[in-house]
N, C-alpha and C positions, 0 to 999 in steps of 0.2 A: 111842591112835590105832588105828582099826580097819584091819587089813591082810588082803588076800586072798592067801593063800598057795597056790603052785602046785607046791610040792615043789622039790627040788634042782635047780640048773641050773648047767651048765658055762658059764663066761664065758671066751671065747677070749683067751688070752694074759695073763689076769690072775688072779693067785693071791689069794684072799680067805680070811682067817681066819674062824672061826665066832664071830661076835659078833651080838648082836640087830640092830644097824644093818646089818651085812652081810647077814644073813638077809633083812631087809626089802628092801634094794636088789636082792638076787638074785631076789627073788619077783616083781619087776616084769616083767610079761609082754611078750613081743615081738610086734608085730603084723606084718601082711603087708609093710608098707613097710620096716620095720626088717630083717626077714628077708631081703627082696629085696636091700637095700643090702649086707648082709654076704655073701650069696652072690655078688652081682655083683662086689664088690671082690676076693673070693677068687679069682675066675676071670680077673682082669686079667693081662696079660702086660707085663713091664717092657721099656722101650725103652732106647736108648743115653743115657748120662747127659749132661745139659746143665748149663751154668753157671747157678746159681739167680739170678745177677744179670742175666741176659739173658732174652729172651723165652721163655716157656714152650713156645711152638711157633712156627713161621714165620708171619708175617703178622699178629701181635698185638703190642700194646705192653705186655701183662701179663707181668711178669717172674715167674720160678719163685719167687722169694722172696715177692713179693706174693701170688701164687696160693696158696702154702703157708699164709701167715697168714690169708688170707680163708677158705680151706677150714676152718680151725679154728673160725672164727666161724660158718661154715655148719653145721658139726657141732653146735656149741653151740645154735644156733637150733633145729635139728631135735630135739635132746634136750630142750630146753625144752618143745617141744610134747608129747613123750612124758611128761615129768614132769607137765605140766598135766593130762593125761588120767588119770594114775595118781592125782594129788592129788584130782581130782574123785571118783574111785572110792572114795577114802577119806573123802570128805566134808570134806576139808581145803583144797580149792581150789574156785574159783568162776568160772573162765573157761577155755574150751577152744577158742576160735577161734585157730588156730595159723597158722604161716608155712610149713608143709611144702609144698615145691614152688616157693616164692617166694625161696629163699635166694640166688638170683642178685643180689638188691638189695644185697647186701654190696658189689658192685662199684660201685654208685652212690655209696655213702658214701665208698669209696676215692677216687673221682674228685672229690669235693667237699672243702671245708675244714671243720674242726670248728667254725669260726665262721660258717658259712653256716646261717641259720635253717631248721630243718626241721619240716614238719607231716606226720606219718606216718600212713600207712594201717595198719589193725590187723594186716596180714600182713607188715609191714616189720621183723620181728624181727632178721634178720641185718644189716640196715642199722643198727639201733640198737646191736647188739653191736660192729660194725665202728667205728661213730662213737665209742663209748665207748673202745675201745682206741686209736683215732686221736687221741683227746684226752689220751692219756697215762695212762689208767686201766688197772689190771690187768684181764684178761679176767674174772676171777671177779666183779669189781665189777658189770659189766654183767649178768652172769648172775644175781647176787643181786638187782639191781633188778627184773628181770622176775619172778623167783620170788616176791619179797615182794608184788608186784603181784597175782600169781595167788592168793596165799593171803590177801589183804586184810590184810597186816601193817601196823600203825600206823606202823612205822619205814620203810616204803617211801619213797624219797626224793622223789617228785614228788606223788602223790595221797594219800599217807599212809594207804593202806588204803580209800580211798573208791571207787576203781574201778581196773581194770587198764588202764593207758594207757602208751604209750611217751612218756617225757618226762624232762628233766633240765635244770635252769637252767645247769649247767656245761658242757653239750653243745650248747646252742642248739637243743634239741629241745623243741618247744612241744607240750604234751599235747593230744591230740584224742580225743574220745569218739566222733567221727563214724563212722557206717557208711554214709552216703548222700552223701558228698562235700560236706557242709555247710561243711567247712573251706576249700574252694577260694576263695570270695570273700575270706575272711580272708587266705589265702595271697597272693592278688593284692595285697590291702591291705598286706601285709608288703613285697612287692617294691616297691610304690609308695612306702612309707614310707622305705625304704632310700634311694631317690633324692631324695625330699622333704627328708630331713635335710640332704642336701648343698645343696640349693637354699635352704633356710631358714637354713642355718648353725647348726643346732642339733645337740646330741649325739645319739648313737644307740648302742644296745647292740651293734651290728654294724659291722664295718669298711665303709669307704665303697665298696669294690669287692666287698662280699659279694653273694651271690645267694640268693633264697628257693627252697626246694624243697618240693614237696608230692607225696605218693604216694596212689594210690587204685586201686580195682579196675575192671574193665571194665564191670561192671554199673552202677557209679556214674556213668559218663560220660553216662548218660541222665537223670540227675537235674537238676532245674532249677537247683539251686545250682552243680552243675558247669558247666552251660551258661552260667550267669551269669559264672562265673570265666574260661571260655575266651573268652567274648565280650568281657568287660571288657578282658582282656589284648590281644585282637586290635584292639579299638576304640582303646585307648591307643596301640598301636603304629602303627596307621594314621594317627593324628594326630602322630606323631613324639615321643610321650612315652616316655622310657626306662622299661622295666619288666623288670627282671632276675629272671625266674622260670622255674624248670624244673618242668614238669608230668611226673610219672612215672606211667604207667599200667601196673600189673602185671596183665596180661591172661591169666587162666587159662581164659577161654572160658565161664565159668558163673557165675551169680549165685545162690547157694544151689542151687536145682534148675533155674533157667531158663537156657537156653543163650544165649550172645551170638552173633548171626549172623557167620559168617566174613567178615572184611573190614570189619565195621561200625566198630571202634574206629579204624582208619586213616581211614576215610571221615569220622568225626566229628572227628578230630584235625586234619585238614588244613584250616586256616583261614588267611586272609590275615594276615601279620605273625607267624605262629607256625611256627617252623622244626621240621620233622618228622624225627625220628630213630627207627630201629627196630632191634631185635636179638632173637635168641633168648635169652631171660632164663634159660634152663636152661644155657647155655654161658657160663660165667664170663668167659672171654676176650672173647667177642663182647659180652657185656653191658658189660664194662669199657671196651672200645674205643668203643663207642657212647656210653656215659656220659661219657667223656673228651671226645669231640667235642661232645656236647650242652652240657656244662658250659662248655667253652671258648667256644662260641657265645654262650651267655647272658652270661658274664662279660666278654667282649670287646665285644660289640655292645650290652649292656644291653637285650636284647630277649628275648622268651619263646621257649622250646623245648618241644617235646613228645616225651618219650622213651617209646616203646612197647616194653615188654619182654613178649615171649610167654612165659608160664609155664605150670605145671600146678598143680592143686590135689590134694595127696595127703592122705589121712586124712580126707576129707570136709569139709564146711563147718565143723563143730564136733564135739565129742565125742558129742553126742546125735544127730548126723545119720546116718541109714541111707542111705548113698549108693546101695546096690544097689536102692533103691526107684525110682530115676529114672535110673540110669546102667547100661549093660551092662558085663559082665565084660571084654569086648573094649576098651571105652573106658577102663576103670580100668587094665588092663594096659598100654595104650598110654601112659598118664601115667607109670606106673612105669618104663617104658623110657626116659623122659626125665628121670628123677629128677636134679635138679641136683647132688646130692652125689655120685652115682655118676659123673656126667660130669666133675665137677672131680677126683675121685679118679683117673679114667682118664687125665686130662690130665697129672697129677703122676707117674703111674706110666709113662706113655708117654715122658715127658721124663727118665725115670731119676732123678727127684728123690726118689721114694718107692718102697717096695715094698708089694705087697698086704698082706703080714704086718704090716709096720710101720704101715700105715694102720689096720688093724684093731685093733692094740694101741692105737694112739692113740684110736681111736673107743671102745674099751671103757674105757680109762682115763678119758676125758671123760665117758662114761655114768655110771660110778661117781661121778665128781666132782659132776656136775649132780644127780644123784639124792640124793647126800649133803647138798648144800646145800638141796635141796628139803625133805628131812627135817628139817633144822635150822630152816627158815623156818616150819614147822608149829608150832614152840614159841614163835614170836614173838608178842608182845602184839598184840591187835587193839583197834580202837576200842570203847570200852566204854560211852559215855554219849552222849546226844543233844548235850549241850554240846560234847563233843570233836568230834563229827561236823560240827556246824554252825558251828564257830568260824571257818573261812575264808570263810563266805558273804558277810558285809558287815562287815568289820572297820573301823569308822569311828573317827576320833579327833576328837570334837567340839571339843575345845580347840584342836587345831591348825587345824581348818577355820575356827573363829572368828578365829583369828590370821591365816590366809592370806586368808580372803574379803575383808576390807576393803583389801587391798593394791591400791594405785594406782601408775600409772607417776609419773615425775617431772613436776613442773609443766611443765617445758620440753617433754618428750615429749607430754604431753597438749595443750599449746598447739599443737604441730605437728600432732597427729593431728586435732584439731578445727578447724584453721585459724584459731585465735584465738577461735572462737565456742564457748566451753565450755558444755556442756549445763546445768550448774547456774545459769548466768546467763540461760538462756532461760526463756520462759514455761512454765506447767504443760503437761504432755505427756499424749498418749494412751498406751495400752498399747503400740502398735506403735512409737511414737517412743521410749519408754523402753527397749524391748528393743534397738532400733537403737543408741542411745547406749551401752547397757551392753555390747553386743557390741564396739563401737569401743573403749571403755575396756579391755575384757579383751584384745582384740588388741594394744593398746599395751603392756600390762604383761606379757603371756605371749607371748614370741617363737615358742614352739612351738605355738601355737594355730592351727588352720585352721577356716575355715567353708566348707561345700560342700554341694551338693545340686542339684536341678533348678531352674533359673532363678534362683539366688540371686546371680549375678554382676552382669552388666550391667543386667538387669531389676530386680534388688534383691528378688526374691521376688514371688510372686503378689500379696502384700498389702503390699509395700514395706518389710518388716521389715529386710532386708539392704541396702537402697538406699544407694549411695555407698561401701559398704565396700571393694569391689574397687578402686575408684579411689583410695581412701586407702592401702590396704595391699598392693595388687598382686595379680596373678593367681596368684602362688605361695601365697597364703594364703587367698584368697577365690576360689572357682572353681565353675563349673558341671560337673556330671557327666552321664553318660548316663542315660537314663530307665530305671532299674532299681534298685528299692529294696534288693534283695539286694547289688547292687554298691555302693551308697552305704554301707550298714552294713559291708560287707566292708572298704572302704577305711578306715572308722573303726576296725574292729577291728584291722587291721594297723597303723594309725597309733598307736593306743593302746599296742600291744605295742612300738612303737619309741620309747616314752616321750615321744610328742607328745601334744597336747590337741585331739582332733578334736571339732568341733561340727557334725555333719551335720544337714541338715534333711530331714525327710519331709514332702512337700508337703500331704498330708491324712492324717488319722488312718486312714481306710479304706485307704489305700495301705500303711500299716505292716503290715497283716495279710498282705500279699503276701510279706513277708519276716520274719515274726515269729520264725521259728526262729534267725535270726542274732542275736536278743536272747535268746531263751529258751535255745536249745541251745548257743550259741557264747559270747556275751558274758557271760551270767550264770553260767555253769558254770565259767569258766576259773579264777577264784580258788579255787573249791571243789576242783577237781581238780588244783590245783597248790600247795595250801597257801599261797596268796598269793605264790608265787614268780613267777607271771605274772599280770598284770592287764590289762584293756583299758579304761582310763579314757575316758569319753565322755559327752557331753551331747547327747542326741538331741532336737533341737527338732521338735515335731509340731504343725502347725496342726490343731485338732480342735474337737469338739463341733458343736452345731447353731445354728440361729436366724439365720444370716447371711441377708440379704435380697437377692433378685434373682440369686442364684447357688446353686440348691439341688440337690435330688436326693441320693440315697444316698451317692454317693462324694464329695460335697463337704460333707455333713452327716452325720457319724457319731458316735454317742454310745456305742459299745461299748468299754469298757476292761477288761472282766473278764479277758481273755487276758493283760493286762499285770499285773493285780493279784495273780495267783497265782504270779509268778515270784520265787523266793526272792532276797532281797538287793537287788532292783531298786528304785531311788529313783524315785517318780513325783510330780513337782512340778506343781501346777495353780493358777497364780497368776490372779487376776482383775483386780486393781488394778495400775496402772502402777508405783507405788512398791514394792509386794510383788514385782512381776515382776523388777525390777532387783536387789533384795536377794537374792531366791531364785536367780536365775541366777548371781550372784557365789558363793552358797553351793554350788550344784551344781558350778560349776567348780573350786572349792577342794576339794570332796569327791572329784572325779575326779582332781584333781592330787595330792592328798595320800594318798588311800586307794584309788585305782584304781576308785572307784565308777562303776557304770553307771547313768546318770540319764536318764529320759525327762521331757521338759519340755513339758507339754500347754498349748498357748496357745489360749484361746477365740477363734475367728475372729470371732464376732459382736461381741467387745468390743475388737478391735484399734483401731478408729477411733471408738469411743463416747466422747462428750465429756460428756454430761449424765446426771444421775442421776434427778431428779424431773421437772423442767420444761425446756422447750427453752431453751437458752442458760444454764443454771445452772452449767455446767462442773463438776458434781459428780463426774464420773468421771475428771477430769484430776488429775494430781499433779505437783509440782515434782520435778526431778531432784536427788537429794541430793548435795552435794559430797563429795569424798573424806573430808574431816575428819569427816563425820557417818556414814561407813560403819560404823565399829565399833558405834555405838549403834543403828544401823538393821539390823544383821545378823540374819538370820532363820535359826535352827538347823533342821536337817532334823527334821520332825515336830513343829513348833510352829504352833499355830493362831492366828487373830486374832479377837478378840472386838469386837462393835459393840453399844453400848447397855448399860444396867445394869438392865433389867427383871427382875422376880421371878416373873412369871406364866408365861412361855413362853420356851423356847430353840429357835431355829430353827437347825438344823445344816445347812450347805450348802457349796457350792464353785462355781467357774466361773461360768457364766451364772446359776446359781441365786442367787449372792450379790446381784447387782443386783436380781433379782426379789424376793428375800426382804427386802431393805432397804426396797424400796418398799411391800411388804405390811406390814412391821413398823410403818412410819410411820403408815399408816392405822389399824392396830390400836391403836397408842399413843394416836392422837387419840380413840379411843373409850374410853380408859381402861384398856387392858390394858398391863401392863408387859412389853415384849418385848426380848430380846437376840438377836443373830444371831452365829453362830460360823462363820467361814470356815475350813474345814479346811486349805486351802492345800496340804497334802500328802496324797495318796491312798495312798502307800506310803512309809514306814511311816505308818500313821494316827496322828494326835496324841491317843493315848488318854487321857493324863492331862488335857490341856486339855478334851477331850470330856466326860469324867466330871465334871470340876469344873463346867463350864458346865450340864451336865444336872442335877446335884444342887442348883445354886443355884435352880432353878425348879421341879424335879420333874415338869415337862412338856416333852417333847422332840418336835419335829416335824422330820423329816428331809425336806428339799427336794432331791431327787436328779434331775438332768437326764438321768442314764443310765437304762438300762432297768429295768423292775420286777423281771425275773429276771436274776440275775447282775450286777446294778448295785452301785454303791458302797454304797447304803443297806443292803444285806444285811450287809456287814462292819461297818457302824456300829452296827446293832442287836446283832450278835454281840458287838462289843467292849463295849458298855454292859452286856449281860447277864453276860458273862464277868467284868467288873469289879464285879459285885454291885449294879449300879443297880436300884432297885426302883420307880421312878416310872413315869409313863405315857409310852408311846412310840407315835408314829404316823409314817407316812411317805407321801409323795406323790411319784411318779416319772413318767417317760415311759413310754409303753406298750411292750410287747414287740413292737416293729414295726420294720421298716426305715423309713427316712424318705423320704416321697414328695416329688415336686416341687411347688413353688409353695405356695399357701395351704393345701393339704391337710395339710402338715406340722403345722400347729397343732393338728390333731385327735389327734395321737399324741405330741406333746412336752409336757413339763411347762409349765404356764402360771402366770403371776402370780396369776390368779384361783383356780386350784386351791390354791395355797399358802395364800391367804387363807381360802378355804372350810375347808380342812383344819385350819387354826389355830382357827377359830371353833368347829369341831366338837370339837376337843380341849380347848378352854377351857370348853366347855359353854354 
């Protein structure tokens, strides 16, 4: 290990023997913040002694005993920041955004219960340490958690060396990598799920009277995801919906180098239905009193509160930040004068509970202890292989999914749900009808399942897919949301964490892009950054693709899926046929339920009500609804394609709307003597590579009919998969143009057509 040595250093009140480890610890330089703390504490004057079981000073509920305990965690948090920068200097640590100046958040942890789910800001270090001790762990355990995260140690208890996050399954601290408040919609979802579990009568990982807490910085209050969280909470409360969430803004007045205007956070926080509390976050007693009031409000009234803590930022934004480039010396000195550690020390000394000398001895002892643990963690194993790193991304259990997927409710329950008109006894169905009946069957067998989104309740969705479900299963399980895709996905993220089974609907594929980070940055990363200790199972239904008639334009006809296909671990189902849609939806629900999978279920709008395949009235696109007895044999595993025809001349690889067009083109080619087969991928992620290669090698000629765009479309992945697998035959592709989709008949000029498929096939066949 490389160590920068600065010569011998006297350590106040601590005698150290000359060992290599002690020499290293002694060599860690003290910066301005640490020096100021030592000098300020040394100059404190003791006051008359108070009973530690009573208030630390008049006018507060904070006792001397609690103050002393929280001060120790504040010290540890500060020292972790010092250790982080020292580790970075030695190239042994990889994260230096610290909590210095924010240590008052330890009071928030004290006001809560260790069973209240917490989604923490990256400067909430003292909160994490206080929560860890509150849950009965030794202080050293919380310190070690953080240090192992800083050094990317594989034994770190939550992310396992994949990132430095605050999180622990035994502490109800849910890991967040967010730096822009993207966890706020999820936090609102957690609060919603706490109450929803009681309504549904299903189990929850948290007590019925738990509340959710999320912390964030002042700059983050301006982000769209934060505004979505605040608005959703206010909207729910306005309608009388219980929503027990505590928003905690740790306001240090600056976002990296950009100042937050004075008074802006309070202005942004004051919303109908959200109670506002404020305190000086550098004053531990004031922060504690305000936190206790805010927590009591949320827990008692089951309604949101906003706790605004004014803090300071010491030691810059991060270790690489040169604060003097954008802040004056006067500003930085003013922050030093508000150092929360100094102010807590002064409170303890003024109460006669500690002496300056005793506090400095405590500090130096803690310094040695934290740095010694930091030194130990540098010797911890780190992730060494791609397999190790990727293990938590998508841990599926195909055998268990195959077992759970065919599960149906009892005959009596199904009879009641369908009012005696069982779908398997009905005539063949369209895609929309099959999805509707499958959702009803799933709601019957899974009491923890909910269906929600814009217009899904009384209206039954724009295309009628959810028609009648609310009437059968009640507003507690099928309900409309506000018009905000971030809010919809946030509710799903929170519900999944609460061990429920959310099935949110995004009304159109184009609208999903408004909130894609909720899937990319929040949903898909959670299992990765928690080693599967936390998951957010969900099946996101999305009406997508193009070709719908009479209702066009870009936002109702979108063929862009590239942004989904590059998200690690995400399952993308793309059924085209009614029978496939039923089986695939059951598979996705089982994958979510058993493995915490995040699934996007892309439903082709233009095929929702399609009935015919070749000629008007032929009913070739309809399919009967399989009875539960046949569900095991009709199960479709994730990543399994479906083949049509047995031709040996050409394989047309396609999906979605392309399936119907390709089947029609293949019939005409077959009539001319060409042997064609059509492979419906059905799954866009993971691609069915084995089925794809097998179908390709059977003919040696592959035509990809891809309704997505030429650049960034699905066909690029198909070509790459074939080449990577060693396929050496002919490949051609025909796609939609690299264009947004215009209104009306003009769309035909940029979308893949049946004629183009046929022409490309003829060209490939020579």
